[in-house]
Each structure stands twice: as C-alpha cells, then as structure tokens.
Rosetta silent file (secondary structure, phi, psi, omega in degrees, C-alpha in Angstrom):
SEQUENCE: MNIILLGPPGSGKGTQAEMLVQNYRFQQLSTGDLFRKNILEKTALGLEASKLINSGNLVPDEITNKMVEQYLLENKFDNLIFDGYPRTINQAEVLNQILDQKNLKIDKVIFFKLNQDLLMERLTGRLVCPLCKRSYHIKNRKPKIEMICDFDSGPLVVRPDDHPDQIAIRLKAYEVETAPLVDYYNNQNKLVSINCEGKNAEELFLNLTTALELS
SCORE:     score description
SCORE:     0.000 S_00000001
   1 L     0.000  124.546  176.734    0.000    0.000    0.000 S_00000001
   2 L  -107.308  128.901 -172.973    1.391    3.384   -1.047 S_00000001
   3 E  -131.322  158.573  172.892   -0.042    6.391    0.768 S_00000001
   4 E  -116.545  133.776  171.935    0.197   10.171    0.942 S_00000001
   5 E  -101.255  115.490 -172.651   -0.002   12.068    4.231 S_00000001
   6 E  -117.649  136.285  178.362   -1.563   15.418    3.434 S_00000001
   7 L   165.646  167.407 -178.857   -2.047   18.400    5.730 S_00000001
   8 L   -69.377  163.534  175.008   -0.670   21.785    6.763 S_00000001
   9 L   -56.181  134.135  178.814    2.719   22.210    8.456 S_00000001
  10 L    90.093    1.425 -178.004    2.466   21.113   12.088 S_00000001
  11 L   -81.655   -8.765  175.459   -0.500   18.777   11.621 S_00000001
  12 L   107.266    9.006 -176.333    1.543   15.731   12.651 S_00000001
  13 H   -58.344  -47.275 -176.937    2.373   14.099    9.330 S_00000001
  14 H   -62.803  -43.220  179.217    6.031   13.495   10.131 S_00000001
  15 H   -62.928  -44.101 -179.343    5.357   11.963   13.541 S_00000001
  16 H   -67.164  -34.931  175.853    2.667    9.669   12.150 S_00000001
  17 H   -63.333  -43.030  177.264    4.954    8.595    9.319 S_00000001
  18 H   -56.570  -43.223 -176.437    7.623    7.661   11.887 S_00000001
  19 H   -69.916  -34.513  175.484    5.091    5.527   13.767 S_00000001
  20 H   -66.591  -39.992  178.485    3.977    3.728   10.606 S_00000001
  21 H   -62.714  -43.915 -176.936    7.601    2.965    9.767 S_00000001
  22 H   -70.971  -35.218 -171.434    8.266    1.618   13.265 S_00000001
  23 H  -103.740  -23.210 -174.475    5.088   -0.438   13.612 S_00000001
  24 H  -131.064   14.826  174.358    4.066   -1.538   10.114 S_00000001
  25 L    59.591   32.225  170.072    7.295   -1.615    8.085 S_00000001
  26 L   -73.958  159.178  170.629    6.370    1.261    5.834 S_00000001
  27 E  -110.334  142.439 -175.312    9.118    3.183    4.068 S_00000001
  28 E  -109.980  126.729  171.647    9.071    6.966    4.243 S_00000001
  29 E  -107.061  106.604  179.757    9.883    9.285    1.392 S_00000001
  30 E  -108.887  123.965  177.978   10.361   12.733    2.891 S_00000001
  31 H   -63.757  -29.050  176.519   11.195   15.598    0.584 S_00000001
  32 H   -59.754  -42.691  178.069   12.880   17.209    3.587 S_00000001
  33 H   -66.721  -38.998  177.852   15.305   14.268    3.708 S_00000001
  34 H   -64.011  -41.011  177.850   15.848   14.472   -0.058 S_00000001
  35 H   -61.573  -47.259 -177.892   16.572   18.187    0.232 S_00000001
  36 H   -61.797  -39.817  178.926   19.024   17.626    3.094 S_00000001
  37 H   -61.695  -47.316 -179.358   20.807   14.868    1.163 S_00000001
  38 H   -67.839  -35.445  178.150   21.208   17.074   -1.896 S_00000001
  39 H   -67.130  -44.503  179.754   22.230   20.042    0.229 S_00000001
  40 H   -61.459  -39.259 -179.043   24.817   17.974    2.107 S_00000001
  41 L   -83.732   -2.460  177.417   26.225   16.666   -1.155 S_00000001
  42 L    55.602   42.091  173.300   26.160   20.210   -2.600 S_00000001
  43 L   -72.875  165.543  178.515   24.398   19.196   -5.773 S_00000001
  44 H   -60.576  -41.459  178.450   23.063   21.942   -8.040 S_00000001
  45 H   -65.343  -39.348 -178.645   19.530   21.089   -6.950 S_00000001
  46 H   -65.702  -40.530 -179.498   20.584   21.082   -3.306 S_00000001
  47 H   -65.284  -40.035  179.079   22.193   24.511   -3.416 S_00000001
  48 H   -69.311  -40.892  179.291   19.101   26.068   -4.972 S_00000001
  49 H   -63.568  -37.672 -178.864   16.776   24.305   -2.529 S_00000001
  50 H   -59.358  -44.487  179.836   18.863   25.507    0.424 S_00000001
  51 H   -59.070  -42.902 -176.189   18.375   29.164   -0.464 S_00000001
  52 H   -73.201  -41.964 -179.443   14.600   28.766   -0.651 S_00000001
  53 H   -63.119  -43.208 -177.951   14.174   26.662    2.490 S_00000001
  54 H   -67.995  -20.248  177.067   16.212   29.069    4.615 S_00000001
  55 L   -95.834    3.250  176.255   14.034   31.955    3.483 S_00000001
  56 L    84.922   11.052 -179.441   10.851   30.058    4.407 S_00000001
  57 L   -98.253  159.631  175.497    9.724   29.428    0.827 S_00000001
  58 L   -80.524  149.024  177.519    8.701   26.189   -0.833 S_00000001
  59 L   -74.631  135.825 -179.023   11.058   24.593   -3.323 S_00000001
  60 L   -57.599  151.103 -178.209    9.766   24.928   -6.929 S_00000001
  61 H   -53.839  -41.648 -175.192    8.045   21.921   -8.460 S_00000001
  62 H   -58.600  -44.188 -179.344   10.742   21.402  -11.063 S_00000001
  63 H   -69.275  -47.314 -178.466   13.480   20.871   -8.460 S_00000001
  64 H   -62.066  -45.512 -178.982   11.346   18.761   -6.139 S_00000001
  65 H   -59.342  -40.047 -179.855   10.021   16.565   -8.945 S_00000001
  66 H   -65.320  -40.461  178.441   13.546   15.817  -10.172 S_00000001
  67 H   -64.341  -45.299 -178.950   14.678   14.768   -6.674 S_00000001
  68 H   -65.905  -43.266 -179.314   11.628   12.535   -6.178 S_00000001
  69 H   -60.537  -44.351  179.178   11.883   10.991   -9.639 S_00000001
  70 H   -59.658  -44.869 -179.706   15.539   10.103   -9.095 S_00000001
  71 H   -62.311  -48.362 -174.565   14.742    8.457   -5.750 S_00000001
  72 H   -67.631  -36.069 -177.980   11.778    6.437   -7.052 S_00000001
  73 H   -79.066  -20.782 -177.451   13.485    5.197  -10.176 S_00000001
  74 H   -98.334   -9.293 -175.005   16.689    4.183   -8.340 S_00000001
  75 L  -123.948  148.540  172.694   15.121    2.430   -5.319 S_00000001
  76 L   -92.363  142.863 -179.054   12.925   -0.585   -4.714 S_00000001
  77 L  -156.704  159.697  174.294   10.064   -0.082   -2.296 S_00000001
  78 L  -149.389  144.004 -177.239    6.799   -1.428   -0.954 S_00000001
  79 L    57.311   61.807 -175.808    4.375    0.303    1.430 S_00000001
  80 E   -94.954  137.149  175.442    5.744    3.768    0.713 S_00000001
  81 E  -106.163  123.815  172.604    4.686    6.904    2.611 S_00000001
  82 E   -93.898  111.958 -176.761    4.877   10.216    0.773 S_00000001
  83 E  -115.034  110.210 -178.483    5.449   12.826    3.489 S_00000001
  84 L    88.129    6.090  178.214    5.509   16.438    2.292 S_00000001
  85 L  -151.609  134.817    1.577    5.036   15.456   -1.340 S_00000001
  86 L   -78.987  154.656  176.783    3.126   16.190   -3.475 S_00000001
  87 L  -105.597  -16.357 -177.195    2.578   19.836   -2.460 S_00000001
  88 L  -136.475  165.730  176.672    0.887   21.019   -5.642 S_00000001
  89 H   -61.108  -40.926  178.751   -1.440   19.692   -8.346 S_00000001
  90 H   -58.281  -45.906  178.866    1.493   19.715  -10.754 S_00000001
  91 H   -62.673  -39.238  179.443    3.555   17.546   -8.395 S_00000001
  92 H   -62.221  -40.909 -179.932    0.634   15.147   -7.970 S_00000001
  93 H   -70.146  -38.820  176.417    0.317   14.694  -11.713 S_00000001
  94 H   -65.176  -40.096  178.283    4.065   14.183  -12.142 S_00000001
  95 H   -59.712  -42.196  177.822    4.027   11.641   -9.308 S_00000001
  96 H   -59.239  -41.101 -179.997    1.323    9.660  -11.099 S_00000001
  97 H   -65.310  -41.102  179.914    3.481    9.589  -14.227 S_00000001
  98 H   -65.136  -45.894 -179.173    6.540    8.403  -12.295 S_00000001
  99 H   -65.098  -34.494  177.651    4.594    5.664  -10.506 S_00000001
 100 H   -58.974  -34.211 -179.911    3.058    4.530  -13.800 S_00000001
 101 H   -64.378  -24.657  179.985    6.590    3.766  -15.027 S_00000001
 102 L  -108.393   14.607 -179.274    6.910    1.240  -12.181 S_00000001
 103 L    55.557   41.463  179.319    3.321   -0.051  -12.480 S_00000001
 104 L  -122.534  171.585  179.839    2.466    1.419   -9.079 S_00000001
 105 L  -154.971  168.130  171.717   -0.178    3.816   -7.756 S_00000001
 106 L   -87.105  126.634 -178.077   -1.312    5.803   -4.715 S_00000001
 107 L   -89.568  -44.162 -179.040   -3.841    3.765   -2.740 S_00000001
 108 E  -144.394  150.236  175.769   -4.965    6.249   -0.067 S_00000001
 109 E  -122.652  119.427 -179.039   -4.449    9.890    0.875 S_00000001
 110 E   -99.293  122.390 -179.424   -4.833   10.785    4.553 S_00000001
 111 E  -104.258  118.209  179.056   -5.756   14.414    5.219 S_00000001
 112 E   -92.049  115.149 -177.180   -4.893   15.757    8.691 S_00000001
 113 E   -96.973  131.456  179.504   -7.278   18.579    9.634 S_00000001
 114 L  -158.843  136.893 -177.765   -6.212   21.204   12.182 S_00000001
 115 L   -76.083  162.983 -169.939   -7.120   24.886   12.640 S_00000001
 116 H   -67.116  -34.412  179.276   -4.509   27.622   12.202 S_00000001
 117 H   -61.454  -43.413  179.162   -4.298   28.696   15.867 S_00000001
 118 H   -69.724  -32.747  176.852   -3.330   25.173   16.907 S_00000001
 119 H   -61.495  -44.650  179.850   -0.901   24.943   14.001 S_00000001
 120 H   -62.199  -40.623  179.531    0.965   28.011   15.228 S_00000001
 121 H   -63.666  -42.975 -179.322    1.156   26.569   18.748 S_00000001
 122 H   -66.521  -45.318 -174.143    2.501   23.271   17.483 S_00000001
 123 H   -70.054  -37.322 -178.899    5.050   24.738   15.110 S_00000001
 124 H   -73.325  -12.268  178.063    6.484   27.302   17.497 S_00000001
 125 L  -108.645    7.665 -174.530    7.130   24.531   20.029 S_00000001
 126 E   -79.858  141.435  175.107    8.594   21.972   17.659 S_00000001
 127 E  -127.147  147.868  178.331   12.086   20.528   18.127 S_00000001
 128 E  -133.784  154.322  175.239   13.956   18.208   15.780 S_00000001
 129 L   -96.038  118.493  179.946   17.013   15.984   15.987 S_00000001
 130 L   -64.132  -20.925 -176.548   19.494   16.866   13.205 S_00000001
 131 L   -83.209  -54.857 -176.009   20.925   13.336   13.347 S_00000001
 132 L  -104.734   -5.295  175.686   17.915   11.004   13.093 S_00000001
 133 L    73.516    5.891  177.771   15.309   13.625   12.030 S_00000001
 134 L   -69.045  149.328 -176.403   12.804   12.620   14.745 S_00000001
 135 E  -111.956  152.189  179.382   10.565   15.425   15.948 S_00000001
 136 E  -136.424  177.265  175.869    9.498   16.506   19.438 S_00000001
 137 E  -144.650  141.859 -175.247    7.457   19.293   21.019 S_00000001
 138 L   -65.364  -18.633  178.585    8.156   21.316   24.153 S_00000001
 139 L  -116.879  -46.214 -168.810    4.628   20.565   25.444 S_00000001
 140 L   -92.767  -19.333 -179.137    3.034   17.710   23.527 S_00000001
 141 E  -149.632   69.028 -174.974    5.947   15.341   22.841 S_00000001
 142 L   -73.639  143.280  171.911    8.747   16.067   25.263 S_00000001
 143 L   -71.646  159.876  179.854   12.046   14.185   25.115 S_00000001
 144 L   -63.646  -37.601  175.647   12.971   12.195   28.220 S_00000001
 145 E  -115.777  129.614 -174.205   15.914   14.537   28.791 S_00000001
 146 L   -53.072  126.676  176.335   15.365   18.201   27.991 S_00000001
 147 L    63.756   20.136  178.211   16.685   19.149   24.520 S_00000001
 148 E  -126.148  132.956 -179.729   18.243   15.684   23.995 S_00000001
 149 L   -66.860  136.030  179.836   17.010   13.093   21.477 S_00000001
 150 L   -66.083  -26.676 -168.327   15.690    9.876   23.063 S_00000001
 151 L   -96.500  -35.774 -177.311   17.166    7.705   20.304 S_00000001
 152 L  -131.190    7.525  178.028   20.716    8.938   19.632 S_00000001
 153 L    62.029   18.423  176.699   21.345   11.480   22.438 S_00000001
 154 L   -76.331  155.275  178.189   21.869   14.227   19.884 S_00000001
 155 E   -72.858  135.102  179.003   21.032   17.851   20.794 S_00000001
 156 L   -84.204  149.193 -178.047   17.581   18.990   19.658 S_00000001
 157 E  -135.780  163.795  171.107   17.186   22.195   17.684 S_00000001
 158 L   -93.190  127.656  179.331   14.496   24.510   16.330 S_00000001
 159 L   -64.432  145.713  179.357   14.332   24.377   12.551 S_00000001
 160 H   -55.936  -32.966 -178.163   15.087   27.706   10.812 S_00000001
 161 H   -89.096   10.624  175.862   11.650   27.634    9.170 S_00000001
 162 H  -102.855   12.962  171.835    9.860   27.117   12.521 S_00000001
 163 L   -82.657  149.171 -171.012   10.302   30.720   13.642 S_00000001
 164 H   -50.440  -43.247 -177.375    7.017   32.726   13.660 S_00000001
 165 H   -67.692  -35.709  178.056    7.742   34.910   10.619 S_00000001
 166 H   -74.472  -33.798  177.685    8.743   31.896    8.536 S_00000001
 167 H   -61.034  -43.296 -179.581    5.749   29.876    9.750 S_00000001
 168 H   -59.756  -39.023  178.068    3.350   32.549    8.473 S_00000001
 169 H   -64.972  -43.727 -178.151    4.957   32.305    5.024 S_00000001
 170 H   -65.307  -41.248 -179.845    4.674   28.504    5.021 S_00000001
 171 H   -66.613  -38.690  177.486    1.012   28.498    6.072 S_00000001
 172 H   -64.340  -43.190  178.852    0.119   31.023    3.376 S_00000001
 173 H   -62.851  -38.327  178.591    1.933   28.935    0.771 S_00000001
 174 H   -60.710  -48.348 -177.725    0.072   25.844    1.968 S_00000001
 175 H   -60.476  -38.667 -176.546   -3.341   27.488    1.554 S_00000001
 176 H   -78.757  -44.421 -169.116   -2.526   28.670   -1.956 S_00000001
 177 H  -101.186  -35.662 -170.964   -0.589   25.700   -3.347 S_00000001
 178 H  -100.740  -36.641 -178.223   -1.298   22.553   -1.315 S_00000001
 179 L   -53.364  -34.657  177.609   -4.860   22.833    0.018 S_00000001
 180 H   -59.566  -17.774  177.880   -6.312   22.263   -3.508 S_00000001
 181 H   -66.132  -22.404  178.073   -4.968   18.699   -3.308 S_00000001
 182 H   -59.891  -50.325  178.512   -7.786   17.895   -0.861 S_00000001
 183 H   -68.727  -36.602 -178.818  -10.361   18.251   -3.618 S_00000001
 184 H   -57.286  -48.754 -178.349   -8.006   16.707   -6.186 S_00000001
 185 H   -81.781  -27.345  175.519   -7.731   13.417   -4.291 S_00000001
 186 H   -63.603  -37.979  178.804  -11.276   13.516   -2.971 S_00000001
 187 L   -67.586  -18.519  177.167  -12.491   13.542   -6.581 S_00000001
 188 L   -95.477    4.122 -178.999  -10.451   10.371   -7.119 S_00000001
 189 L    59.801   34.068  178.445  -12.114    8.717   -4.086 S_00000001
 190 L  -111.157   -8.943 -171.907   -8.745    8.299   -2.398 S_00000001
 191 E   -86.841  133.933  171.420   -9.071   10.888    0.390 S_00000001
 192 E  -127.192  122.984 -177.641   -9.711   10.016    4.036 S_00000001
 193 E   -95.528  140.157  176.138   -9.944   12.933    6.500 S_00000001
 194 E  -128.517  127.400  177.375   -8.832   12.747   10.143 S_00000001
 195 E   -81.212  120.005 -176.332   -9.564   15.492   12.676 S_00000001
 196 L   -91.007   -9.544 -173.529   -6.353   16.149   14.655 S_00000001
 197 L   -68.110  132.461  176.845   -7.772   18.560   17.231 S_00000001
 198 L    76.408   11.213 -178.013   -7.574   17.393   20.829 S_00000001
 199 L  -115.687  136.081  171.660   -5.626   14.235   19.959 S_00000001
 200 L   -83.932  178.167 -174.353   -2.147   13.259   21.073 S_00000001
 201 H   -60.258  -38.716 -178.271    0.176   11.305   18.792 S_00000001
 202 H   -69.826  -40.705  178.251   -1.018    7.899   20.032 S_00000001
 203 H   -65.756  -40.741  178.861   -4.714    8.736   19.629 S_00000001
 204 H   -65.999  -36.667  179.560   -4.094   10.101   16.161 S_00000001
 205 H   -65.293  -37.228  176.671   -2.129    6.985   15.234 S_00000001
 206 H   -62.290  -43.575  177.211   -5.088    4.800   16.216 S_00000001
 207 H   -62.834  -39.344 -178.781   -7.322    6.845   13.920 S_00000001
 208 H   -65.983  -47.502 -178.809   -4.737    6.606   11.164 S_00000001
 209 H   -65.507  -31.469  175.529   -4.312    2.828   11.343 S_00000001
 210 H   -67.099  -44.085  179.805   -8.100    2.444   11.346 S_00000001
 211 H   -62.808  -33.314  179.804   -8.383    4.621    8.239 S_00000001
 212 L   -88.529    0.501 -179.593   -5.713    2.499    6.539 S_00000001
 213 L    58.995   41.836  177.848   -7.448   -0.690    7.720 S_00000001
 214 L  -100.096  -11.593 -179.290   -4.317   -1.793    9.546 S_00000001
 215 L  -138.379    0.000    0.000   -6.053   -2.405   12.892 S_00000001
C-alpha cells in the first residue's frame, strides 16, 4: 500500500509517518530528507533548494520533482509513505506519471485537519534531531531529557523555518498551493480525512491505522 499524508505544516504528518515505519514496516519518502541529502552533497539542486528553504519558501516543483523521480526510479520499495510530497497539483500529476513507469499507484491519501491557531502553537514549540530527524514538542511530545534526542542522544534544535515569521509564510503557501490537493484526491475517491484537534500522537495513530485498515 502506497499512501500520501496530506495536511498543513504542524499537523503531525512526520510523527505519524515515523510511527507507521516503526510499527508496520512502511518506508518513508520525505522531501525534507531528499533536500538535506542534496544540500549535504552540494548538488546543483541542493544549493538552490537551500536558499529557498532558509528563506521560508517552498522549493519549486521542477526541483522537487527531479529529486523525487531520481529516488523512485533508483530504489525498490513497498508500502511507501509520501510525506511532504506532493505539495501542488502539478507535483501530484508528475508523481502519477513516475509511478506509472513502475506499475504502481497511490492507494490512499490521509488528510490531517487542524485549525490555524493550533498549528501556530505546534510549530512554534517543535524541536527536531538533526541526526535522526525525529521530531518533538516542548509541550506535547517532550524528550525524556530536555533538549536531547531519546534515540541517539543528539542535541535537539528549532528548525530555521519554525520561527514565527517563517511559519506565516509557510502556512500562506500551503493554503494557496497545497490545500487544492484535498479536492483533487477527494475527486479520485482516495481521500480520508482525520480530525487532529484534541488528539495526542497515540490517539491520532489509532485513527490513522483504522483509516488504513491496519487495525
């Protein structure tokens, strides 16, 4: 089963993807990881993506699509989670073309619903581990030791794009570019909506596994 986790920044997609990987042997394709890999290796695509990410903007479709296409065509996978991709209708259509080349398809799209006030609260309290990429929150998902990752003891940091001024840019971009995907996949009868308000990570995961018919 290949799935897309769709929702605004801070809705919990990354955390839920981690839990699916740990509990159901899914593989996660995160554009954030692809960007970091290309940035670390100082590829042409990586250098351009770095400038945009640090300024709080989304990476253009052309760059993102090329990174995703390279990954999908060079790797074998089953039960793949698309986390943070596609972000636009154009990306969704390109993804369909890429998957067609491997005789694969998207089975379900999970939409995480959360209002903007709660999104701001979540994002301004988010912490990440630069080593293993796991995410935490100063209130809702605290590490066992303050500012230290539970898994590799690395120091936790605030992402550059999780500062308030950058968050506002990201949320605006989401409404304009990504929100239309809700109707796009709903019209294909692939969309399942989950209300994230008032739920911790474990409660949300139960809803997610039910929606995917895994439990």
